[in-house]
N, CA, C and O atoms as CSV, one atom per row, in Angstrom:
chain,resi,resn,atom,element,x,y,z
A,1,UNK,N,N,-110.906,-50.549,-46.812
A,1,UNK,CA,C,-109.744,-49.930,-47.116
A,1,UNK,C,C,-108.556,-50.744,-46.680
A,1,UNK,O,O,-108.503,-51.215,-45.544
A,2,UNK,N,N,-107.587,-50.917,-47.584
A,2,UNK,CA,C,-106.381,-51.830,-47.109
A,2,UNK,C,C,-105.255,-50.894,-46.580
A,2,UNK,O,O,-104.919,-49.871,-47.175
A,3,UNK,N,N,-104.726,-51.305,-45.472
A,3,UNK,CA,C,-103.545,-50.569,-44.868
A,3,UNK,C,C,-102.358,-50.641,-45.987
A,3,UNK,O,O,-102.233,-51.503,-46.857
A,4,UNK,N,N,-101.604,-49.627,-45.766
A,4,UNK,CA,C,-100.544,-49.259,-46.731
A,4,UNK,C,C,-99.442,-50.550,-46.685
A,4,UNK,O,O,-98.816,-50.896,-47.687
A,5,UNK,N,N,-99.325,-51.109,-45.556
A,5,UNK,CA,C,-98.256,-52.015,-45.430
A,5,UNK,C,C,-98.642,-53.562,-45.802
A,5,UNK,O,O,-97.843,-54.476,-45.599
A,6,UNK,N,N,-99.716,-53.734,-46.269
A,6,UNK,CA,C,-100.100,-54.981,-46.789
A,6,UNK,C,C,-99.499,-55.457,-47.922
A,6,UNK,O,O,-99.609,-54.749,-48.924
A,7,UNK,N,N,-98.820,-56.600,-48.021
A,7,UNK,CA,C,-98.190,-57.131,-49.227
A,7,UNK,C,C,-98.846,-58.458,-49.693
A,7,UNK,O,O,-99.241,-59.253,-48.841
A,8,UNK,N,N,-98.967,-58.705,-50.917
A,8,UNK,CA,C,-99.471,-59.831,-51.480
A,8,UNK,C,C,-98.505,-60.492,-52.436
A,8,UNK,O,O,-97.822,-59.836,-53.223
A,9,UNK,N,N,-98.466,-61.836,-52.344
A,9,UNK,CA,C,-97.298,-62.600,-53.023
A,9,UNK,C,C,-97.980,-63.699,-53.907
A,9,UNK,O,O,-98.839,-64.413,-53.390
A,10,UNK,N,N,-97.676,-63.840,-55.049
A,10,UNK,CA,C,-98.115,-64.923,-55.822
A,10,UNK,C,C,-97.189,-66.131,-55.661
A,10,UNK,O,O,-95.981,-65.993,-55.854
A,11,UNK,N,N,-97.738,-67.363,-55.298
A,11,UNK,CA,C,-97.051,-68.467,-55.120
A,11,UNK,C,C,-96.223,-68.931,-56.429
A,11,UNK,O,O,-95.064,-69.335,-56.331
A,12,UNK,N,N,-96.919,-68.841,-57.683
A,12,UNK,CA,C,-96.170,-69.161,-58.929
A,12,UNK,C,C,-94.965,-68.254,-59.089
A,12,UNK,O,O,-93.902,-68.731,-59.486
A,13,UNK,N,N,-95.076,-67.058,-58.817
A,13,UNK,CA,C,-93.904,-66.136,-59.009
A,13,UNK,C,C,-92.864,-66.524,-57.945
A,13,UNK,O,O,-91.690,-66.696,-58.276
A,14,UNK,N,N,-93.250,-66.657,-56.749
A,14,UNK,CA,C,-92.103,-67.089,-55.778
A,14,UNK,C,C,-91.465,-68.400,-56.121
A,14,UNK,O,O,-90.257,-68.557,-55.948
A,15,UNK,N,N,-92.288,-69.422,-56.639
A,15,UNK,CA,C,-91.626,-70.718,-57.093
A,15,UNK,C,C,-90.632,-70.428,-58.326
A,15,UNK,O,O,-89.650,-71.155,-58.476
A,16,UNK,N,N,-90.855,-69.511,-59.085
A,16,UNK,CA,C,-89.993,-69.163,-60.113
A,16,UNK,C,C,-88.568,-68.664,-59.618
A,16,UNK,O,O,-87.561,-68.837,-60.304
A,17,UNK,N,N,-88.552,-68.115,-58.538
A,17,UNK,CA,C,-87.323,-67.569,-57.726
A,17,UNK,C,C,-86.441,-68.672,-57.231
A,17,UNK,O,O,-85.239,-68.501,-57.027
A,18,UNK,N,N,-87.069,-69.819,-57.040
A,18,UNK,CA,C,-86.302,-70.899,-56.519
A,18,UNK,C,C,-86.005,-72.066,-57.313
A,18,UNK,O,O,-85.490,-73.080,-56.839
A,19,UNK,N,N,-86.370,-71.903,-58.668
A,19,UNK,CA,C,-86.114,-72.810,-59.602
A,19,UNK,C,C,-84.676,-73.253,-59.917
A,19,UNK,O,O,-83.820,-72.429,-59.595
A,20,UNK,N,N,-84.266,-74.324,-60.450
A,20,UNK,CA,C,-82.886,-74.621,-60.846
A,20,UNK,C,C,-82.478,-75.999,-60.083
A,20,UNK,O,O,-83.229,-76.617,-59.328
A,21,UNK,N,N,-81.187,-76.350,-60.413
A,21,UNK,CA,C,-80.683,-77.640,-60.062
A,21,UNK,C,C,-80.091,-77.645,-58.676
A,21,UNK,O,O,-79.809,-78.729,-58.165
A,22,UNK,N,N,-79.888,-76.559,-58.053
A,22,UNK,CA,C,-79.293,-76.351,-56.656
A,22,UNK,C,C,-80.231,-75.974,-55.525
A,22,UNK,O,O,-81.263,-75.357,-55.786
A,23,UNK,N,N,-79.918,-76.321,-54.258
A,23,UNK,CA,C,-80.844,-75.860,-53.225
A,23,UNK,C,C,-80.877,-74.330,-53.278
A,23,UNK,O,O,-79.906,-73.641,-53.592
A,24,UNK,N,N,-82.076,-73.866,-52.945
A,24,UNK,CA,C,-82.306,-72.262,-53.016
A,24,UNK,C,C,-83.195,-71.957,-51.915
A,24,UNK,O,O,-84.050,-72.743,-51.506
A,25,UNK,N,N,-82.972,-70.758,-51.424
A,25,UNK,CA,C,-83.747,-70.186,-50.263
A,25,UNK,C,C,-83.979,-68.808,-50.691
A,25,UNK,O,O,-82.992,-68.098,-50.884
A,26,UNK,N,N,-85.210,-68.315,-50.872
A,26,UNK,CA,C,-85.633,-66.970,-51.138
A,26,UNK,C,C,-86.426,-66.306,-50.074
A,26,UNK,O,O,-87.579,-66.712,-49.927
A,27,UNK,N,N,-85.998,-65.356,-49.312
A,27,UNK,CA,C,-86.751,-64.808,-48.340
A,27,UNK,C,C,-87.472,-63.595,-49.027
A,27,UNK,O,O,-86.831,-62.716,-49.602
A,28,UNK,N,N,-88.776,-63.595,-48.940
A,28,UNK,CA,C,-89.529,-62.575,-49.689
A,28,UNK,C,C,-90.279,-61.600,-48.750
A,28,UNK,O,O,-90.903,-60.620,-49.160
A,29,UNK,N,N,-90.162,-61.958,-47.463
A,29,UNK,CA,C,-90.815,-61.055,-46.469
A,29,UNK,C,C,-90.099,-60.963,-45.162
A,29,UNK,O,O,-89.767,-61.954,-44.512
A,30,UNK,N,N,-89.882,-59.765,-44.818
A,30,UNK,CA,C,-89.205,-59.620,-43.296
A,30,UNK,C,C,-89.827,-58.406,-42.720
A,30,UNK,O,O,-89.872,-57.338,-43.329
A,31,UNK,N,N,-90.325,-58.600,-41.487
A,31,UNK,CA,C,-90.920,-57.595,-40.619
A,31,UNK,C,C,-90.316,-57.671,-39.383
A,31,UNK,O,O,-89.390,-58.454,-39.170
A,32,UNK,N,N,-90.835,-56.800,-38.415
A,32,UNK,CA,C,-90.344,-56.829,-37.019
A,32,UNK,C,C,-90.737,-58.040,-36.306
A,32,UNK,O,O,-90.131,-58.329,-35.274
A,33,UNK,N,N,-91.627,-58.738,-36.710
A,33,UNK,CA,C,-92.187,-59.921,-36.051
A,33,UNK,C,C,-92.129,-61.130,-36.879
A,33,UNK,O,O,-92.388,-62.173,-36.278
A,34,UNK,N,N,-91.854,-61.219,-38.096
A,34,UNK,CA,C,-92.082,-62.382,-38.956
A,34,UNK,C,C,-90.977,-62.343,-40.182
A,34,UNK,O,O,-90.587,-61.274,-40.653
A,35,UNK,N,N,-90.590,-63.423,-40.570
A,35,UNK,CA,C,-90.011,-63.502,-41.880
A,35,UNK,C,C,-90.541,-64.747,-42.557
A,35,UNK,O,O,-90.921,-65.744,-41.942
A,36,UNK,N,N,-90.535,-64.607,-43.912
A,36,UNK,CA,C,-91.075,-65.738,-44.788
A,36,UNK,C,C,-90.294,-65.943,-45.948
A,36,UNK,O,O,-89.896,-64.997,-46.629
A,37,UNK,N,N,-90.031,-67.224,-46.234
A,37,UNK,CA,C,-89.194,-67.619,-47.538
A,37,UNK,C,C,-89.791,-68.895,-48.196
A,37,UNK,O,O,-90.497,-69.724,-47.622
A,38,UNK,N,N,-89.413,-68.914,-49.430
A,38,UNK,CA,C,-89.609,-70.266,-50.082
A,38,UNK,C,C,-88.214,-70.987,-50.068
A,38,UNK,O,O,-87.173,-70.407,-50.375
A,39,UNK,N,N,-88.280,-72.201,-49.715
A,39,UNK,CA,C,-87.038,-73.100,-49.717
A,39,UNK,C,C,-87.242,-74.255,-50.674
A,39,UNK,O,O,-88.274,-74.921,-50.586
A,40,UNK,N,N,-86.399,-74.511,-51.506
A,40,UNK,CA,C,-86.405,-75.611,-52.441
A,40,UNK,C,C,-85.154,-76.464,-52.343
A,40,UNK,O,O,-84.040,-75.940,-52.357
A,41,UNK,N,N,-85.338,-77.828,-52.240
A,41,UNK,CA,C,-84.199,-78.698,-52.243
A,41,UNK,C,C,-84.480,-79.731,-53.379
A,41,UNK,O,O,-85.471,-80.449,-53.249
A,42,UNK,N,N,-83.788,-79.847,-54.343
A,42,UNK,CA,C,-83.935,-80.833,-55.397
A,42,UNK,C,C,-83.795,-82.182,-54.889
A,42,UNK,O,O,-83.131,-82.394,-53.875
A,43,UNK,N,N,-84.450,-83.225,-55.608
A,43,UNK,CA,C,-84.251,-84.619,-55.313
A,43,UNK,C,C,-82.703,-84.788,-55.153
A,43,UNK,O,O,-81.929,-84.240,-55.938
A,44,UNK,N,N,-82.295,-85.531,-54.157
A,44,UNK,CA,C,-80.998,-86.057,-53.942
A,44,UNK,C,C,-80.021,-84.975,-53.307
A,44,UNK,O,O,-78.871,-85.261,-52.976
A,45,UNK,N,N,-80.574,-83.713,-53.167
A,45,UNK,CA,C,-79.686,-82.700,-52.565
A,45,UNK,C,C,-79.539,-82.841,-51.042
A,45,UNK,O,O,-80.421,-83.400,-50.391
A,46,UNK,N,N,-78.514,-82.378,-50.509
A,46,UNK,CA,C,-78.152,-82.194,-49.029
A,46,UNK,C,C,-78.642,-80.956,-48.466
A,46,UNK,O,O,-78.332,-79.867,-48.950
A,47,UNK,N,N,-79.482,-81.099,-47.347
A,47,UNK,CA,C,-79.927,-79.837,-46.645
A,47,UNK,C,C,-78.948,-79.656,-45.500
A,47,UNK,O,O,-78.880,-80.443,-44.556
A,48,UNK,N,N,-78.165,-78.533,-45.643
A,48,UNK,CA,C,-76.970,-78.140,-44.847
A,48,UNK,C,C,-77.324,-77.161,-43.743
A,48,UNK,O,O,-76.450,-76.664,-43.032
A,49,UNK,N,N,-78.663,-76.878,-43.602
A,49,UNK,CA,C,-78.941,-75.955,-42.398
A,49,UNK,C,C,-78.681,-76.315,-41.067
A,49,UNK,O,O,-78.740,-77.496,-40.723
A,50,UNK,N,N,-78.379,-75.351,-40.228
A,50,UNK,CA,C,-78.168,-75.636,-38.873
A,50,UNK,C,C,-79.280,-75.148,-38.081
A,50,UNK,O,O,-80.232,-74.624,-38.660
A,51,UNK,N,N,-79.262,-75.273,-36.715
A,51,UNK,CA,C,-80.357,-74.946,-35.812
A,51,UNK,C,C,-80.631,-73.307,-35.958
A,51,UNK,O,O,-79.736,-72.491,-36.179
A,52,UNK,N,N,-81.766,-73.047,-35.826
A,52,UNK,CA,C,-82.196,-71.473,-35.883
A,52,UNK,C,C,-82.446,-71.038,-34.509
A,52,UNK,O,O,-82.765,-71.851,-33.642
A,53,UNK,N,N,-82.318,-69.828,-34.282
A,53,UNK,CA,C,-82.653,-69.204,-32.905
A,53,UNK,C,C,-84.107,-68.695,-32.985
A,53,UNK,O,O,-84.566,-68.039,-32.050
A,54,UNK,N,N,-84.809,-68.966,-34.028
A,54,UNK,CA,C,-86.229,-68.590,-34.086
A,54,UNK,C,C,-87.082,-69.961,-34.083
A,54,UNK,O,O,-86.569,-71.033,-34.403
A,55,UNK,N,N,-88.305,-69.840,-33.729
A,55,UNK,CA,C,-89.243,-70.971,-34.110
A,55,UNK,C,C,-89.469,-70.798,-35.445
A,55,UNK,O,O,-89.330,-69.708,-36.000
A,56,UNK,N,N,-89.865,-71.970,-36.090
A,56,UNK,CA,C,-90.114,-72.072,-37.625
A,56,UNK,C,C,-91.339,-72.942,-37.828
A,56,UNK,O,O,-91.598,-73.909,-37.113
A,57,UNK,N,N,-92.036,-72.554,-38.798
A,57,UNK,CA,C,-93.042,-73.410,-39.324
A,57,UNK,C,C,-92.739,-73.557,-40.878
A,57,UNK,O,O,-92.384,-72.602,-41.569
A,58,UNK,N,N,-92.908,-74.794,-41.335
A,58,UNK,CA,C,-92.888,-75.110,-42.745
A,58,UNK,C,C,-94.218,-75.573,-43.180
A,58,UNK,O,O,-94.938,-76.288,-42.482
A,59,UNK,N,N,-94.505,-75.164,-44.297
A,59,UNK,CA,C,-95.727,-75.789,-45.007
A,59,UNK,C,C,-95.052,-76.551,-46.269
A,59,UNK,O,O,-94.366,-75.917,-47.070
A,60,UNK,N,N,-95.254,-77.783,-46.390
A,60,UNK,CA,C,-94.861,-78.528,-47.419
A,60,UNK,C,C,-95.633,-78.382,-48.690
A,60,UNK,O,O,-96.718,-78.958,-48.758
A,61,UNK,N,N,-95.212,-77.694,-49.686
A,61,UNK,CA,C,-95.895,-77.562,-50.931
A,61,UNK,C,C,-95.695,-78.538,-51.942
A,61,UNK,O,O,-96.632,-78.741,-52.714
A,62,UNK,N,N,-94.561,-79.225,-52.086
A,62,UNK,CA,C,-94.458,-80.406,-52.973
A,62,UNK,C,C,-93.291,-81.197,-52.585
A,62,UNK,O,O,-92.460,-80.741,-51.799
A,63,UNK,N,N,-93.194,-82.321,-53.084
A,63,UNK,CA,C,-92.018,-83.026,-52.834
A,63,UNK,C,C,-92.250,-84.319,-51.824
A,63,UNK,O,O,-93.329,-84.490,-51.256
A,64,UNK,N,N,-91.219,-85.133,-51.675
A,64,UNK,CA,C,-91.129,-86.211,-50.828
A,64,UNK,C,C,-89.912,-86.345,-50.159
A,64,UNK,O,O,-88.887,-86.349,-50.840
A,65,UNK,N,N,-89.837,-86.463,-48.865
A,65,UNK,CA,C,-88.503,-86.676,-48.125
A,65,UNK,C,C,-88.883,-87.004,-46.688
A,65,UNK,O,O,-90.012,-87.349,-46.343
A,66,UNK,N,N,-87.834,-86.862,-45.886
A,66,UNK,CA,C,-88.018,-87.137,-44.418
A,66,UNK,C,C,-87.447,-85.936,-43.763
A,66,UNK,O,O,-86.479,-85.359,-44.259
A,67,UNK,N,N,-88.048,-85.513,-42.596
A,67,UNK,CA,C,-87.405,-84.597,-41.688
A,67,UNK,C,C,-86.873,-85.144,-40.596
A,67,UNK,O,O,-87.589,-85.857,-39.894
A,68,UNK,N,N,-85.674,-84.938,-40.289
A,68,UNK,CA,C,-84.920,-85.492,-39.141
A,68,UNK,C,C,-84.852,-84.424,-38.069
A,68,UNK,O,O,-84.305,-83.365,-38.375
A,69,UNK,N,N,-85.346,-84.575,-36.843
A,69,UNK,CA,C,-85.262,-83.747,-35.771
A,69,UNK,C,C,-84.829,-84.432,-34.649
A,69,UNK,O,O,-85.492,-85.347,-34.162
A,70,UNK,N,N,-83.703,-84.039,-34.174
A,70,UNK,CA,C,-83.051,-84.668,-32.764
A,70,UNK,C,C,-82.962,-86.130,-32.973
A,70,UNK,O,O,-83.293,-86.897,-32.069
A,71,UNK,N,N,-82.483,-86.606,-34.247
A,71,UNK,CA,C,-82.241,-88.044,-34.582
A,71,UNK,C,C,-83.522,-88.724,-34.895
A,71,UNK,O,O,-83.395,-89.930,-35.104
A,72,UNK,N,N,-84.721,-88.247,-34.978
A,72,UNK,CA,C,-85.877,-88.965,-35.213
A,72,UNK,C,C,-86.278,-88.387,-36.593
A,72,UNK,O,O,-86.248,-87.190,-36.882
A,73,UNK,N,N,-86.695,-89.504,-37.485
A,73,UNK,CA,C,-87.124,-89.134,-38.839
A,73,UNK,C,C,-88.657,-89.193,-39.023
A,73,UNK,O,O,-89.285,-90.145,-38.559
A,74,UNK,N,N,-89.248,-88.231,-39.666
A,74,UNK,CA,C,-90.669,-88.102,-39.961
A,74,UNK,C,C,-90.965,-87.917,-41.410
A,74,UNK,O,O,-90.536,-86.973,-42.074
A,75,UNK,N,N,-91.765,-88.928,-41.886
A,75,UNK,CA,C,-92.110,-88.768,-43.312
A,75,UNK,C,C,-92.780,-87.450,-43.711
A,75,UNK,O,O,-93.676,-87.077,-42.954
A,76,UNK,N,N,-92.523,-86.742,-44.687
A,76,UNK,CA,C,-93.150,-85.553,-45.065
A,76,UNK,C,C,-93.780,-85.565,-46.499
A,76,UNK,O,O,-93.213,-86.159,-47.416
A,77,UNK,N,N,-94.800,-84.991,-46.651
A,77,UNK,CA,C,-95.449,-84.829,-48.028
A,77,UNK,C,C,-96.256,-83.548,-48.157
A,77,UNK,O,O,-96.536,-82.872,-47.167
A,78,UNK,N,N,-96.621,-83.228,-49.372
A,78,UNK,CA,C,-97.298,-82.026,-49.535
A,78,UNK,C,C,-98.604,-82.017,-48.630
A,78,UNK,O,O,-99.272,-83.016,-48.359
A,79,UNK,N,N,-98.853,-80.720,-48.209
A,79,UNK,CA,C,-100.091,-80.438,-47.292
A,79,UNK,C,C,-99.787,-80.517,-45.675
A,79,UNK,O,O,-100.528,-80.066,-44.801
A,80,UNK,N,N,-98.605,-81.153,-45.486
A,80,UNK,CA,C,-98.319,-81.165,-44.026
A,80,UNK,C,C,-97.616,-79.783,-43.507
A,80,UNK,O,O,-96.843,-79.128,-44.206
A,81,UNK,N,N,-97.988,-79.450,-42.218
A,81,UNK,CA,C,-97.379,-78.248,-41.628
A,81,UNK,C,C,-96.491,-78.697,-40.444
A,81,UNK,O,O,-96.966,-79.329,-39.501
A,82,UNK,N,N,-95.163,-78.346,-40.524
A,82,UNK,CA,C,-94.177,-78.763,-39.493
A,82,UNK,C,C,-93.877,-77.656,-38.746
A,82,UNK,O,O,-93.603,-76.576,-39.269
A,83,UNK,N,N,-93.914,-77.876,-37.331
A,83,UNK,CA,C,-93.299,-76.814,-36.420
A,83,UNK,C,C,-92.060,-77.279,-35.930
A,83,UNK,O,O,-91.972,-78.425,-35.491
A,84,UNK,N,N,-90.946,-76.395,-35.961
A,84,UNK,CA,C,-89.728,-76.619,-35.365
A,84,UNK,C,C,-89.248,-75.635,-34.403
A,84,UNK,O,O,-88.960,-74.494,-34.765
A,85,UNK,N,N,-89.140,-76.062,-33.081
A,85,UNK,CA,C,-88.952,-74.969,-32.083
A,85,UNK,C,C,-87.484,-74.502,-32.298
A,85,UNK,O,O,-86.564,-75.162,-32.782
A,86,UNK,N,N,-87.461,-73.270,-31.853
A,86,UNK,CA,C,-85.897,-72.675,-31.869
A,86,UNK,C,C,-85.014,-73.448,-31.232
A,86,UNK,O,O,-85.261,-74.023,-30.172
A,87,UNK,N,N,-83.742,-73.512,-31.955
A,87,UNK,CA,C,-82.615,-74.308,-31.625
A,87,UNK,C,C,-82.596,-75.699,-31.711
A,87,UNK,O,O,-81.635,-76.338,-31.283
A,88,UNK,N,N,-83.685,-76.295,-32.286
A,88,UNK,CA,C,-83.783,-77.870,-32.469
A,88,UNK,C,C,-82.875,-78.015,-33.804
A,88,UNK,O,O,-82.908,-77.256,-34.772
A,89,UNK,N,N,-82.095,-79.106,-33.648
A,89,UNK,CA,C,-81.336,-79.575,-34.815
A,89,UNK,C,C,-82.259,-80.306,-35.641
A,89,UNK,O,O,-82.964,-81.216,-35.203
A,90,UNK,N,N,-82.259,-79.874,-36.949
A,90,UNK,CA,C,-83.263,-80.468,-37.978
A,90,UNK,C,C,-82.580,-80.255,-39.375
A,90,UNK,O,O,-81.787,-79.369,-39.693
A,91,UNK,N,N,-83.072,-81.264,-40.119
A,91,UNK,CA,C,-82.712,-81.293,-41.662
A,91,UNK,C,C,-83.541,-82.066,-42.378
A,91,UNK,O,O,-84.187,-82.934,-41.791
A,92,UNK,N,N,-83.659,-81.896,-43.686
A,92,UNK,CA,C,-84.482,-82.757,-44.571
A,92,UNK,C,C,-83.539,-83.719,-45.242
A,92,UNK,O,O,-82.558,-83.308,-45.862
A,93,UNK,N,N,-83.829,-84.999,-45.121
A,93,UNK,CA,C,-83.091,-86.071,-45.591
A,93,UNK,C,C,-83.812,-86.930,-46.604
A,93,UNK,O,O,-85.020,-86.776,-46.780
A,94,UNK,N,N,-83.102,-87.849,-47.292
A,94,UNK,CA,C,-83.637,-88.705,-48.319
A,94,UNK,C,C,-84.688,-87.998,-49.042
A,94,UNK,O,O,-85.870,-88.316,-48.913
A,95,UNK,N,N,-84.256,-86.949,-49.878
A,95,UNK,CA,C,-85.104,-86.205,-50.567
A,95,UNK,C,C,-85.504,-86.917,-51.967
A,95,UNK,O,O,-84.686,-86.910,-52.887
A,96,UNK,N,N,-86.597,-87.448,-52.096
A,96,UNK,CA,C,-86.799,-88.323,-53.220
A,96,UNK,C,C,-87.327,-87.672,-54.313
A,96,UNK,O,O,-87.041,-88.048,-55.450
A,97,UNK,N,N,-88.165,-86.612,-54.077
A,97,UNK,CA,C,-88.803,-85.794,-55.141
A,97,UNK,C,C,-88.479,-84.323,-54.824
A,97,UNK,O,O,-88.449,-83.963,-53.647
A,98,UNK,N,N,-88.241,-83.478,-55.802
A,98,UNK,CA,C,-87.870,-81.981,-55.466
A,98,UNK,C,C,-88.852,-81.438,-54.388
A,98,UNK,O,O,-90.068,-81.596,-54.496
A,99,UNK,N,N,-88.272,-80.796,-53.352
A,99,UNK,CA,C,-89.043,-80.515,-52.207
A,99,UNK,C,C,-89.097,-78.958,-52.182
A,99,UNK,O,O,-88.100,-78.245,-52.299
A,100,UNK,N,N,-90.281,-78.543,-52.030
A,100,UNK,CA,C,-90.503,-76.942,-52.061
A,100,UNK,C,C,-91.355,-76.633,-50.651
A,100,UNK,O,O,-92.376,-77.260,-50.370
A,101,UNK,N,N,-90.891,-75.762,-49.953
A,101,UNK,CA,C,-91.468,-75.498,-48.499
A,101,UNK,C,C,-91.621,-73.961,-48.480
A,101,UNK,O,O,-90.783,-73.184,-48.937
A,102,UNK,N,N,-92.833,-73.600,-47.876
A,102,UNK,CA,C,-92.922,-72.219,-47.338
A,102,UNK,C,C,-92.403,-72.366,-45.836
A,102,UNK,O,O,-92.755,-73.252,-45.058
A,103,UNK,N,N,-91.489,-71.322,-45.569
A,103,UNK,CA,C,-90.774,-71.301,-44.355
A,103,UNK,C,C,-91.258,-69.905,-43.627
A,103,UNK,O,O,-91.203,-68.808,-44.183
A,104,UNK,N,N,-91.715,-70.117,-42.366
A,104,UNK,CA,C,-92.179,-68.861,-41.652
A,104,UNK,C,C,-91.377,-68.737,-40.437
A,104,UNK,O,O,-91.425,-69.688,-39.656
A,105,UNK,N,N,-90.596,-67.661,-40.119
A,105,UNK,CA,C,-89.738,-67.590,-38.937
A,105,UNK,C,C,-90.379,-66.567,-38.017
A,105,UNK,O,O,-90.916,-65.564,-38.486
A,106,UNK,N,N,-90.331,-66.805,-36.732
A,106,UNK,CA,C,-90.543,-65.732,-35.816
A,106,UNK,C,C,-89.373,-64.767,-35.753
A,106,UNK,O,O,-88.212,-65.126,-35.947
A,107,UNK,N,N,-89.740,-63.527,-35.471
A,107,UNK,CA,C,-88.661,-62.514,-35.552
A,107,UNK,C,C,-87.516,-62.695,-34.427
A,107,UNK,O,O,-87.837,-63.104,-33.311
A,108,UNK,N,N,-86.384,-62.432,-34.689
A,108,UNK,CA,C,-85.306,-62.289,-33.814
A,108,UNK,C,C,-84.146,-61.274,-34.265
A,108,UNK,O,O,-83.921,-61.042,-35.453
A,109,UNK,N,N,-83.513,-60.759,-33.332
A,109,UNK,CA,C,-82.474,-59.724,-33.809
A,109,UNK,C,C,-81.040,-60.555,-33.846
A,109,UNK,O,O,-79.992,-60.033,-34.226
A,110,UNK,N,N,-81.139,-61.785,-33.442
A,110,UNK,CA,C,-79.914,-62.618,-33.336
A,110,UNK,C,C,-79.707,-63.270,-34.692
A,110,UNK,O,O,-80.651,-63.663,-35.377
A,111,UNK,N,N,-78.417,-63.370,-35.055
A,111,UNK,CA,C,-78.032,-64.092,-36.235
A,111,UNK,C,C,-78.270,-65.525,-36.136
A,111,UNK,O,O,-78.495,-66.089,-35.065
A,112,UNK,N,N,-78.213,-66.153,-37.361
A,112,UNK,CA,C,-78.309,-67.621,-37.358
A,112,UNK,C,C,-77.032,-68.246,-36.692
A,112,UNK,O,O,-75.993,-67.601,-36.551
A,113,UNK,N,N,-77.179,-69.488,-36.312
A,113,UNK,CA,C,-76.021,-70.355,-35.807
A,113,UNK,C,C,-75.345,-70.928,-36.911
A,113,UNK,O,O,-75.969,-71.193,-37.938
A,114,UNK,N,N,-74.156,-71.140,-36.806
A,114,UNK,CA,C,-73.335,-71.964,-37.865
A,114,UNK,C,C,-73.509,-73.354,-37.789
A,114,UNK,O,O,-72.913,-74.095,-38.572
């Protein structure tokens, strides 16, 4: 028996929601303890996000870029799992190929920082 609150998402359908020439963020799940989104940055785009008040995990689905955390760059590629602690300054830079990430956030009642 499956509990009533189980949700199942198709990755192909989620990818359709973030297609296009501009950066896109589509949150498809929010619960009391977790939120999940697909984040897409086209090649050459600027990642303008600021630090979050939640811990965050990214799964790199596709693309090629660097992740800059506290001034240190890390090469990223599909298949990597990235953990970013709450309040860490981070951004994706040198986006060479369209970048698509599954983003998981721990829950918080607090708003994002500017």
